[in-house]
N, C-alpha and C positions, 0 to 999 in steps of 0.2 A: 335153680341156684340163685337166680335173680328177681325178685317179686315185680309186683307187676307196676309199681312206683317208680321203679330203678330203670326198667325197662323203657317206660313210657319219657321219663326223664331226657335219658341217653336219645331215644326216637327224634324228640321235640328239639334237641340241642346239637345236634352230632355235628354241625357247621360250623361251631365252635371252633372245631379240632379239624377236620376234613374239609378240603373245598369243595367237593361235592359229596352229597349223601352215599352212605356206604349203606343204608336200609330203607326199604320201603314201607316192610309191614315190622309189625312187632314180632313176629318170629324169625326174621330176618335179623332185628336187632340184638333179640335173646340169643342167638345164633352166634353173632360176631360179637358181641360179650363175652361169652365163654370163650368162642376162640382166640382173643386177645388177653385171655385171663384178666378181665377187668375186677378191679377190687371193690367193695362196698365199706367204707369206714366211720363210724359213730361220731366221729368228731373233729372240729380243726387240729384239734391236739394229733389225733390219729393220721390224719392226714400230712401232718407234719414229720409223723414217726415214721410214715411210709415212705417220702422221699428222703431220709435220711437214712433209711434200710437199705435204701437201693442207690445210694451213694450221689443223689442230687445234690448238687453245692448248691448252699442255700445262705451261705454269707451274706449277712448284712440284710436279708431278705426278711420283712415283715409277714404277719398272716394274712393282711389283703393281697400283698403280693403272691403268695402262695395259692391262693384261693382263686385269684386270677389267671391261675394258670391254663393254658389250653385244653390240657389232660383231667380237670377236675370238674366236674359238674354238679352242683350243687343239687342235692335231690326236693328238698323244700320241705324237710322235717327233721332238720338236724344230722341229716346225715350226706354223707360226699362220694359219689361215684370217679374214682381215678381208672383211666385208660391207660395200660402200660404200652 
């Protein structure tokens, strides 16, 4: 379900969301993403839409603030990983 770039992004940056690592290996990271129903979106707009659909109050928030949310990981190819 998650491609190598997505899993690697989470594995390398997981401490932005969690106080300690939740995965040590690629396989653990992939399993974690599947279990927590992480989502990959293709643009900043889709990140915004995801938060709107989830009912997150974004009143007054700008694009940068949304992308700085701990649960949003920039994959590096224009896509974003969101951990629910």
